[in-house]
C-alpha positions in Angstrom: -3.9 -16.0 -9.4 -5.4 -17.5 -12.6 -6.6 -14.0 -13.9 -3.5 -11.8 -15.1 -4.2 -8.2 -14.4 -2.8 -6.0 -17.1 -3.5 -2.1 -18.0 -5.6 -3.4 -20.8 -7.8 -5.4 -18.6 -7.7 -3.9 -15.2 -9.0 -0.3 -14.5 -9.2 1.5 -11.3 -11.0 4.8 -10.8 -10.8 6.5 -7.3 -13.8 7.6 -5.4 -13.2 10.8 -3.6 -14.2 11.6 -0.1 -17.1 13.4 -1.6 -18.3 10.2 -3.3 -17.2 11.4 -6.8 -15.8 8.6 -9.1 -12.8 9.9 -11.0 -13.7 8.5 -14.4 -10.9 7.5 -16.9 -10.3 10.2 -19.7 -12.6 12.8 -18.0 -11.4 16.3 -17.0 -12.1 17.7 -13.7 -11.9 20.9 -11.7 -13.2 21.4 -8.1 -11.7 24.7 -7.5 -13.5 26.4 -4.4 -13.0 30.0 -3.1 -9.7 29.8 -1.4 -7.6 32.1 0.9 -5.1 34.3 -1.1 -2.3 32.1 0.1 -3.4 29.0 -2.0 -0.2 27.2 -2.0 -1.4 23.8 -3.3 -2.5 22.6 -6.7 -5.0 19.5 -6.8 -5.1 17.4 -9.8 -6.5 14.1 -11.2 -3.6 11.8 -12.2 -4.3 9.2 -14.9 -1.6 6.7 -15.3 -0.8 3.3 -17.0 2.0 0.9 -16.0 3.3 3.2 -13.3 2.6 2.8 -9.5 1.8 6.1 -7.8 5.0 7.0 -6.3 7.0 6.3 -9.6 4.4 8.3 -11.7 4.7 11.4 -9.3 8.4 11.0 -9.3 8.4 11.2 -13.2 6.3 14.2 -13.2 8.7 15.9 -10.6 11.8 15.1 -12.6 10.1 16.3 -15.8 9.1 19.6 -14.1 12.5 19.9 -12.2 10.7 20.0 -8.8 11.3 17.7 -5.5 9.1 14.5 -5.5 8.4 15.5 -1.7 6.1 18.2 -2.8 3.5 15.6 -4.1 0.8 13.9 -2.0 -2.0 11.5 -2.8 -4.9 9.9 -1.1 -4.2 6.4 -1.9 -1.7 4.1 -3.8 -2.7 2.6 -7.2 -1.4 -0.6 -8.8 1.2 -0.5 -11.4 -0.4 -3.4 -13.5 -3.5 -1.1 -14.2 -4.8 2.0 -15.9 -5.9 4.1 -13.0 -7.2 7.6 -11.9 -6.6 9.3 -8.5 -6.7 12.8 -6.7 -3.2 14.1 -6.0 -1.7 17.4 -4.9 1.5 19.4 -5.2 3.0 22.2 -3.2 3.9 25.5 -4.8 3.5 24.6 -8.4 0.7 26.5 -10.4 -2.0 24.3 -12.2 -0.7 25.8 -15.6 2.8 24.6 -15.0 1.8 21.2 -13.8 -0.4 20.8 -16.9 3.0 21.2 -19.0 4.3 17.9 -17.6 5.1 15.4 -20.3 5.7 11.8 -19.1 5.0 8.6 -21.0 1.7 6.8 -20.2 0.7 9.6 -17.7 -1.7 12.4 -18.1 -3.4 15.0 -15.8 -7.1 15.1 -16.1 -7.6 18.6 -14.7 -5.6 20.9 -12.1 -6.9 23.5 -9.9 -5.8 25.7 -6.9 -6.5 24.5 -3.3 -5.6 25.6 0.3 -4.5 22.3 1.6 -2.8 19.1 0.6 -4.6 15.9 -0.4 -4.0 13.5 2.7 -3.2 9.9 2.5 -6.5 7.9 3.3 -8.7 10.7 2.4 -10.9 8.7 -0.1 -14.0 6.5 0.1 -12.7 3.7 -2.1 -12.3 2.6 -5.8 -14.3 1.5 -8.6 -12.7 -1.4 -10.5 -13.5 -2.6 -14.1 -12.1 -6.1 -15.0 -12.2 -7.3 -18.7 -12.5 -11.1 -18.8 -14.7 -13.7 -20.6 -14.7 -16.0 -17.5 -18.1 -16.6 -15.8 -18.7 -14.3 -12.8 -20.5 -14.9 -9.4 -22.2 -11.7 -8.3 -21.5 -12.0 -4.5 -22.4 -9.4 -2.0 -19.2 -9.6 0.0 -15.9 -11.5 0.6 -13.4 -12.1 3.5 -11.3 -9.1 3.6 -8.0 -10.6 3.4 -5.0 -8.4 2.7 -3.5 -9.2 -0.9 -0.3 -10.8 -1.7 1.1 -7.4 -2.7 1.1 -6.4 0.9 3.9 -8.9 1.6 6.4 -8.0 -1.0 6.5 -8.3 -4.8 9.1 -11.1 -5.4 10.7 -12.6 -2.2 7.7 -12.2 0.0 9.8 -11.8 3.1 8.4 -8.4 4.2 6.5 -10.0 7.2 9.4 -12.2 8.0 11.7 -9.1 8.3 9.0 -7.3 10.3 8.6 -10.0 12.7 12.3 -10.1 13.4 12.2 -6.3 13.9 9.3 -6.7 16.4 11.2 -9.3 18.2 14.2 -7.1 18.5 16.5 -9.2 16.3 17.7 -6.4 14.1 20.6 -8.2 13.0 18.8 -11.2 11.5 16.3 -8.6 10.1 19.0 -6.8 8.2 20.5 -10.2 7.0 17.2 -11.3 5.7 16.6 -8.2 3.7 20.1 -8.4 2.2 20.6 -12.1 1.7 17.2 -13.7 1.2 17.3 -14.9 -2.4 14.1 -17.3 -2.6 11.8 -15.7 -5.2 14.3 -13.3 -6.4 14.1 -13.2 -10.3 17.2 -11.4 -11.2 20.3 -13.6 -11.5 22.8 -11.0 -10.6 20.7 -10.1 -7.5 20.6 -13.7 -6.6 24.5 -14.2 -6.8 25.0 -11.0 -4.9 22.8 -12.0 -2.0 24.3 -15.6 -1.8 27.8 -14.2 -1.9 27.1 -11.9 1.0 25.5 -14.8 2.9 28.7 -16.9 2.4 31.3 -14.0 2.9 29.6 -11.6 5.4 31.6 -8.8 4.3 29.2 -5.6 4.1 31.9 -3.3 2.7 32.9 -5.6 -0.1 29.1 -6.4 -0.9 28.7 -2.6 -1.4 30.9 -2.7 -4.4 29.4 -5.8 -6.1 25.6 -5.5 -5.3 23.7 -4.6 -8.5 23.0 -0.9 -9.0 19.1 -1.5 -9.2 19.3 -2.8 -5.5 19.3 0.9 -4.4 17.8 0.4 -0.9 20.1 -2.6 -0.2 23.0 -0.4 -1.3 21.9 2.3 1.2 21.8 -0.3 4.0 25.3 -1.8 3.0 26.9 1.7 3.0 25.6 2.2 6.5 27.1 -1.2 7.5 30.4 -0.3 5.8 30.7 2.4 8.4 29.2 0.8 11.4 29.2 -3.1 10.8 27.2 -3.9 14.0 24.8 -1.0 13.9 21.8 -2.9 12.6 19.3 -0.3 13.7 21.0 2.4 11.7 21.1 0.1 8.7 17.3 -0.3 8.8 17.0 3.5 9.3 19.0 3.9 6.1 16.0 2.7 4.3 13.1 4.9 3.3 10.6 5.5 6.4 7.8 4.1 4.2 9.7 0.8 3.6 10.5 0.5 7.2 6.7 0.8 8.1 5.9 -1.6 5.6 7.8 -4.4 7.4 5.8 -3.7 10.6 2.5 -3.3 8.7 3.1 -6.7 6.8 3.1 -8.5 10.3 -0.2 -6.8 11.3 -1.6 -7.7 7.8 -0.5 -11.4 8.2 -2.0 -11.6 11.8 -5.3 -10.2 10.4 -5.4 -12.7 7.5 -4.8 -15.5 10.3 -7.6 -14.3 12.3 -9.9 -14.6 9.4 -8.6 -18.1 8.8 -9.2 -18.9 12.4 -12.7 -17.5 12.3 -12.1 -15.4 15.6 -15.2 -13.4 16.6 -15.6 -9.9 15.5 -14.1 -7.1 17.7 -17.0 -4.7 17.1 -19.3 -3.4 14.3 -19.9 -0.2 12.4 -22.6 1.5 10.3 -22.6 3.4 6.9 -21.7 6.8 5.9 -23.9 9.1 3.6 -22.6 7.4 0.5 -23.3 3.9 2.0 -19.6 3.1 2.5 -18.6 1.3 5.8 -17.5 3.9 8.5 -16.0 3.2 11.8 -17.1 6.7 12.9 -20.8 5.7 12.4 -22.5 3.4 14.9 -24.4 0.4 13.7 -24.3 -3.3 13.0 -24.1 -3.0 9.1 -20.5 -4.4 9.0 -18.2 -6.5 11.3 -14.8 -5.3 12.3 -11.6 -7.1 13.6 -8.5 -5.8 15.3 -5.5 -5.0 13.2 -3.3 -5.6 16.4 -1.1 -3.0 17.9 0.0 -2.0 21.2 -3.0 -0.1 22.2 -6.0 -2.2 21.0 -8.1 -4.1 23.5 -7.4 -7.7 22.3 -9.2 -11.0 23.0 -7.7 -14.1 24.7 -7.9 -15.6 21.2 -5.8 -12.8 19.8 -3.3 -13.0 22.6 -3.0 -16.9 22.0 -2.5 -16.0 18.1 0.4 -13.5 18.9 2.0 -16.0 21.3 1.9 -18.7 18.4 3.8 -16.2 16.3 6.5 -15.4 18.9 5.1 -12.0 19.6 3.2 -10.2 22.4 1.1 -7.1 22.2 3.8 -4.9 23.5 6.1 -6.1 20.7 4.5 -3.4 18.7 5.9 -0.8 21.0 9.6 -0.7 19.9 11.7 1.1 22.4 14.8 1.0 20.2 12.8 2.2 17.1 9.9 4.0 18.6 9.3 5.6 15.0 7.9 2.0 14.0 5.8 1.4 16.7 2.2 0.5 15.8 -1.0 1.4 17.8 -3.3 -0.8 15.8 -6.8 -0.1 14.3 -10.0 -1.8 13.2 -10.6 -3.3 9.8 -13.8 -4.8 8.0 -13.8 -8.7 8.4 -16.2 -8.9 5.4 -15.8 -6.4 2.5 -19.0 -5.5 0.6 -18.8 -5.7 -3.1 -20.7 -2.5 -4.0 -22.6 -1.5 -7.4 -21.7 -4.8 -9.1 -22.5 -4.9 -12.8 -21.6 -6.6 -16.1 -19.8 -4.0 -18.2 -17.3 -3.4 -21.1 -16.7 -7.2 -21.8 -16.3 -8.1 -18.2 -17.6 -6.6 -14.8 -17.4 -3.6 -12.7 -17.8 -3.0 -8.9 -16.7 -0.7 -6.2 -14.8 -1.5 -2.8 -14.1 0.7 0.2 -10.6 1.9 0.7 -8.1 -0.7 1.8 -9.9 -3.6 0.4 -8.1 -5.6 -2.4 -9.5 -6.1 -5.8 -7.1 -9.0 -6.4 -8.9 -10.9 -3.5 -12.4 -9.8 -4.6 -11.8 -11.2 -7.9 -10.7 -14.6 -6.8 -14.2 -14.9 -5.2 -16.1 -13.4 -8.0 -14.5 -15.8 -10.4 -14.8 -18.8 -8.0 -11.0 -19.2 -7.9 
C-alpha cells in the first residue's frame, strides 16, 4: 500500500454498541446500577504500537493477573493509536488504574455486571493524516484486508485450505516450513533446514525462540511424529480458527471480483449503521460461505474451483474448527466523511477494513 500507516498518522476510535465514539485522550465512565456481585470492570483502553491482545497481556503482567481475565469487543491494529472498550474479571477499577505500561493508558474504569463481548460494537472512526488528494466516495467494495491473510508469509489461507481438505500433514508442514515472505534470516534457515531434514525432534532444538507457536507444534510432533491433528491443536485456538477464517475471507474476496449477485439485503439500525437484523434494501449482503449457508450455483462452482465443497467446512476430525458461515456487506458505506486534522476522517461498520477504504479514497 502506498500510504504507510503509523501511530502518528493513523488513529482508530471505537464506536460502542450504544453509538458512542471513544475519543482519544478523553476519560469515560458508564457505570450503571448493578447487582452487588459486580465481578467485572469495564475500561477504555488507549494504546500506541501495541495490538489489542499484546496490550492487554502487558497490563496483565504488570498487575500479576492472568491475561484470560480480559475481554474486548474488537481487535485494533498495532500500527495505530487506538481506543476501545475492554473488560476484566475480578479486578477492581482502582487497581486496574494502577497499571503502568509504556504507550498504554486507561481512559476511565468502572464496575459492571457482565464482560465485554467480542463483536459488541457498531464500528470504528478513523482519522488519517496525509497531504494526498482525497476522493470522498460513499462506499467501496468490502474486501477483507491483507492482514486477514497473515502478516509476513501470507500462507494463512493456504494452510486453512489444506485443513479443510483433510490434508493435516501438509497443513503442518506448510506452517512450519514455508519461508517465502519470512523476514527473519534465522527463521528462514530453520524452516529450510526442517524442510530438508524432516526431523521434528531436532527442529525443536534449533528453531528460534521467538517462533513460540512453531515450537509448540514441534514439541507435539516430537512426542507423536505422525499425529498432525494434535500438532495443529498445540496452537492457540484463535490461531487455528484464523486458518479457516482466512479461507472464507479469500472466497468472499473472490466473489466480489467475480461480481456474483447479492445473497440478500438489510436495513439500518437506530444509529444508521447496517444491521442484518433489520429488514430493508439499504445494503447488499453476500455469503461468507460455511457449511450451513444456502449457497448459489455460482458459489458452488467457486468452491469447486478451489478444491472445496460446502461440507468441507464441517470438519469431522476437528469439529471445533467447523464454520457455519454468515453474511457480510458487499459494499461498505463510508460514513461521516470529513476533512480533518491535516488529513481526513470517516467511520466504518465493524468488520470493514480501513486499509481497503483508504485505497479507494486516495485512488490507489
